[in-house]
C-alpha positions in Angstrom: -33.5 -26.4 6.3 -30.3 -28.2 5.3 -27.1 -27.5 7.2 -24.8 -25.4 5.1 -22.0 -27.9 5.6 -24.1 -30.8 4.3 -23.1 -32.5 1.0 -25.3 -31.0 -1.7 -24.9 -32.3 -5.3 -25.3 -28.8 -6.7 -22.6 -27.4 -4.4 -20.4 -30.4 -5.3 -20.8 -29.4 -8.9 -19.9 -25.8 -8.0 -16.7 -26.9 -6.3 -15.7 -29.1 -9.2 -16.5 -26.2 -11.6 -14.3 -23.9 -9.7 -11.3 -26.3 -9.8 -11.9 -27.2 -13.5 -12.1 -23.6 -14.7 -9.1 -22.2 -12.7 -6.5 -23.1 -15.4 -8.8 -22.3 -18.3 -9.5 -18.8 -16.9 -5.8 -17.7 -16.9 -5.3 -15.0 -19.4 -2.2 -14.7 -21.6 -0.4 -11.4 -20.6 -0.5 -8.7 -23.2 0.6 -5.1 -23.4 -1.4 -2.0 -24.3 -0.7 -0.9 -27.8 -2.7 2.4 -27.3 -3.5 4.8 -24.5 -7.0 3.5 -24.1 -10.5 4.8 -24.7 -13.5 5.6 -22.5 -14.4 8.2 -19.8 -11.2 7.9 -17.8 -8.8 8.3 -20.7 -8.0 12.0 -20.4 -7.6 11.8 -16.6 -5.9 8.4 -16.2 -3.2 7.9 -18.9 -1.4 4.6 -19.2 1.7 4.5 -21.5 1.6 2.3 -24.5 3.4 -1.0 -23.8 2.1 -1.2 -20.2 1.1 -4.7 -19.1 -2.5 -4.5 -17.9 -3.2 -5.4 -14.2 -5.2 -8.5 -13.5 -8.1 -8.9 -11.1 -9.6 -12.3 -10.5 -13.3 -12.1 -9.6 -15.2 -15.2 -8.4 -18.7 -15.4 -7.1 -20.9 -18.2 -5.8 -24.3 -17.4 -4.4 -24.3 -20.5 -2.3 -21.3 -19.4 -0.2 -23.3 -16.9 1.9 -26.9 -17.3 3.2 -28.0 -14.5 5.4 -24.8 -14.0 7.4 -23.8 -17.7 7.4 -20.7 -18.7 5.4 -20.5 -22.1 3.6 -16.9 -22.7 4.8 -16.0 -25.7 2.5 -17.1 -23.7 -0.6 -15.2 -20.6 0.7 -12.1 -22.7 1.0 -12.4 -23.7 -2.6 -12.9 -20.1 -3.7 -9.7 -19.1 -1.9 -7.8 -21.9 -3.6 -9.2 -20.8 -7.0 -8.5 -17.1 -6.7 -4.8 -17.6 -5.6 -4.1 -20.2 -8.3 -5.9 -18.4 -11.1 -4.1 -15.2 -10.3 -0.7 -17.0 -10.2 -1.6 -19.0 -13.3 -0.9 -22.3 -11.8 -3.0 -25.4 -10.8 -1.1 -25.9 -7.6 -2.0 -23.8 -4.5 1.3 -24.3 -2.8 3.1 -23.0 -6.0 0.7 -20.0 -6.1 1.6 -18.9 -2.5 5.3 -19.4 -3.1 5.1 -17.0 -6.0 3.8 -14.3 -3.7 5.8 -15.2 -0.5 9.2 -16.3 0.7 9.5 -19.5 2.7 10.6 -17.6 5.9 8.3 -14.6 5.6 6.3 -13.4 8.6 3.0 -12.9 7.0 0.3 -10.4 8.0 -3.3 -11.0 7.2 -4.8 -7.5 7.4 -8.5 -7.5 8.1 -10.9 -4.6 8.8 -12.5 -4.2 12.2 -15.1 -1.7 11.1 -18.5 -3.5 10.6 -16.8 -6.8 11.2 -19.4 -8.0 13.8 -22.3 -7.0 11.6 -21.0 -8.6 8.4 -19.9 -11.8 10.1 -17.6 -13.2 7.5 -14.1 -12.4 8.8 -13.6 -15.5 11.0 -14.5 -17.8 8.1 -12.3 -15.9 5.7 -9.4 -15.8 8.1 -9.6 -19.5 8.9 -9.8 -20.4 5.2 -6.7 -18.3 4.4 -4.8 -19.7 7.4 -5.6 -23.2 6.3 -4.6 -22.4 2.8 -1.2 -21.0 3.9 -0.5 -23.9 6.3 -1.3 -26.5 3.6 1.2 -24.6 1.4 3.9 -25.2 4.0 3.8 -22.1 6.2 3.7 -22.4 9.9 0.8 -20.8 11.8 3.5 -19.0 13.9 4.5 -17.2 10.7 1.0 -15.7 10.4 0.1 -12.5 12.2 -3.6 -11.5 12.0 -4.3 -7.8 12.3 -7.8 -6.6 13.3 -9.0 -10.2 13.5 -12.0 -11.4 15.6 -11.3 -12.0 19.3 -9.8 -15.4 20.1 -8.9 -16.2 16.5 -5.1 -16.2 17.0 -5.4 -18.5 20.0 -7.7 -20.9 18.2 -5.5 -21.2 15.2 -2.1 -21.0 16.7 -1.1 -17.8 14.9 1.3 -15.1 16.4 -0.5 -12.2 18.0 0.1 -8.8 16.4 2.2 -6.3 18.3 0.1 -3.3 19.3 1.0 0.4 19.5 2.9 3.0 17.4 6.4 4.0 16.9 7.7 6.8 19.2 8.8 9.0 16.2 6.8 10.3 13.3 7.4 9.3 9.7 7.0 12.0 7.0 5.2 11.5 3.7 4.3 13.9 1.0 1.1 15.3 2.6 2.0 15.0 6.3 3.5 12.8 9.0 2.4 10.5 11.7 3.5 7.5 13.9 3.3 4.2 12.1 2.0 1.0 13.7 4.7 -1.1 15.2 3.3 -4.3 13.7 4.9 -3.2 10.4 8.3 -4.0 12.1 7.0 -7.4 13.1 6.1 -8.6 9.6 7.8 -9.2 6.2 4.7 -9.5 3.9 1.1 -8.3 3.9 -1.9 -10.1 2.5 -4.5 -7.4 2.6 -8.1 -8.7 3.2 -10.5 -5.7 3.2 -14.2 -5.5 3.0 -15.9 -3.7 0.2 -17.9 -0.8 1.5 -19.0 2.7 0.8 -17.3 5.4 2.9 -19.0 8.6 4.0 -15.8 10.6 3.3 -13.6 8.8 0.8 -16.6 7.5 -1.2 -15.5 3.9 -0.8 -13.2 1.8 1.3 -11.5 -1.3 0.0 -7.8 -2.3 -0.4 -6.1 1.0 -0.2 -7.9 2.6 2.7 -7.7 -0.7 4.6 -3.9 -0.1 4.6 -3.5 3.7 4.9 -5.6 4.8 7.8 -5.2 1.6 9.8 -1.4 2.0 9.9 -1.1 5.5 11.4 -1.8 6.7 14.9 -4.0 9.7 14.1 -6.2 8.7 11.1 -8.6 11.6 11.7 -5.9 14.0 10.5 -6.1 12.5 7.0 -9.7 12.7 5.9 -9.9 16.1 4.2 -10.5 16.3 0.5 -12.1 12.9 0.5 -8.9 11.4 2.0 -6.8 12.4 -1.0 -3.8 12.4 -1.4 -3.4 10.9 2.1 -4.4 7.4 1.2 -1.9 7.2 -1.7 0.9 9.0 0.2 0.6 6.7 3.3 0.4 3.5 1.2 3.4 4.7 -0.8 5.6 4.6 2.3 8.3 1.9 2.0 7.2 0.4 5.4 3.9 -0.5 3.8 4.4 -0.6 0.0 7.4 -2.8 0.1 5.6 -5.5 2.1 2.5 -5.7 -0.1 2.1 -9.1 -1.7 -1.6 -9.8 -2.4 -5.0 -8.2 -2.0 -8.1 -10.5 -1.4 -11.3 -8.5 -1.1 -14.0 -10.1 1.1 -17.0 -9.1 -0.9 -19.2 -11.9 0.4 -21.4 -9.2 1.9 -21.1 -5.7 0.5 -22.0 -2.5 2.3 -23.5 -0.5 -0.6 -24.7 2.5 1.4 -24.1 4.2 4.7 -20.6 2.8 5.1 -18.1 2.3 6.6 -20.5 0.8 9.2 -23.0 -1.8 8.1 -26.5 -0.2 8.2 -29.6 -2.4 8.3 -30.9 -2.8 4.8 -27.8 -1.5 3.1 -25.9 -4.8 2.9 -26.1 -7.1 -0.2 -24.9 -10.7 -0.3 -22.6 -10.9 -3.3 -20.8 -14.2 -2.4 -17.8 -12.7 -4.2 -14.0 -12.7 -3.7 -11.7 -10.4 -5.7 -7.9 -11.0 -5.9 -5.0 -9.0 -7.4 -1.5 -7.9 -6.7 -2.5 -4.4 -7.7 -4.5 -2.5 -4.9 -5.5 0.3 -7.3 -6.9 -2.1 -10.0 -8.8 -4.1 -7.4 -10.4 -1.0 -5.9 -11.3 0.1 -9.4 -13.2 -3.2 -10.0 -14.6 -2.9 -6.4 -16.1 0.5 -7.5 -17.9 -1.3 -10.3 -19.3 -3.9 -7.8 -20.5 -1.1 -5.4 -22.1 0.8 -8.3 -23.9 -2.3 -9.5 -25.3 -2.8 -6.0 -26.4 0.8 -5.7 -28.1 0.6 -9.1 -29.9 -2.5 -8.0 -31.1 -0.5 -4.9 -32.1 2.6 -7.0 -29.2 4.7 -5.8 -26.7 6.8 -7.8 -23.1 5.5 -8.3 -20.4 6.3 -5.8 -18.5 7.8 -8.7 -18.9 7.5 -12.4 -15.4 6.1 -12.8 -12.1 5.8 -10.9 -11.0 9.0 -12.5 -13.7 10.9 -10.5 -12.9 9.3 -7.2 -10.0 11.4 -5.7 -8.1 8.7 -3.8 -8.2 6.3 -6.8 -7.0 9.0 -9.2 -4.1 10.1 -6.9 -3.1 6.5 -6.3 -3.0 5.9 -10.0 -0.9 9.0 -10.5 1.4 8.0 -7.6 2.2 4.7 -9.4 0.6 2.5 -6.8 -1.3 0.6 -9.5 -3.6 1.1 -12.4 -7.1 2.8 -12.1 -7.7 3.2 -15.8 -10.4 0.6 -16.5 -9.2 -0.1 -20.0 -5.9 -1.2 -18.6 -7.4 -3.7 -16.1 -8.1 -7.3 -17.1 -10.8 -9.1 -15.2 -10.6 -12.8 -15.1 -13.9 -14.3 -14.1 -14.1 -18.2 -13.9 -17.6 -19.5 -14.3 -18.7 -21.9 -11.6 
């Protein structure tokens, strides 16, 4: 069997295709001239004149074989999603549109199922390399819930651990927030895409909410709603959000949030958006597609019927109405 890092003409064509299509895939922004149509219209209204949220979706089957990541191809996929989303050909310019030069940047991963899925280290190192090549120092990068030893190997700054001594109130409760929020200026959120036995699914929003409070078990009733939207709406979190890059290289389509044997599908996909609600809405479609492929019912028929997505839309965290989300999908 060939090494995944060997030079393969087909993969070279894939890499060239990614780079060539990045600019062509950028969509001209437009505004909604109507309140939409479809199953989620009555539950998820979007005012006329709203600019749709953009989600970039890129997939390459060759990037993941079993649990082994083709790292050079993953690096090109990272370059492509950030430049396509920012509508620029230059990776450095893309990052500078999301971040300030002196920002302390958190890369927020997900520890649950990390060892089983086996993609976080490759994803983290591709993102660190991308940021460093854009002019940021490794010392400006703080990885949260990263694999052991990654910070030392890459020269990033370790995350502060623990929780604030006092509680912060939000609409549906209160709790102590993670002290790492005081250490950082900006968050690049890098969740997995998984089903969740209580919330229905976990992606960008839940990767932020329940990881940043001391007592997450308090906030799981009613399928985690409205707790997810209320916690993410806190200024200590919401004001730092810059970008969401979903690691959907391997998707847990059943039995999540842990990765059960036989319930993981290799999608070789990355999603990117500045809107955590929109990206979770598209993530729901990906999960439902995987479940259909396995002969399982959907997690939810639409975002309107998934409580945490509906409440996040209503809270103004982003757009869950599918008719108001533009998906940009470059073809490799």
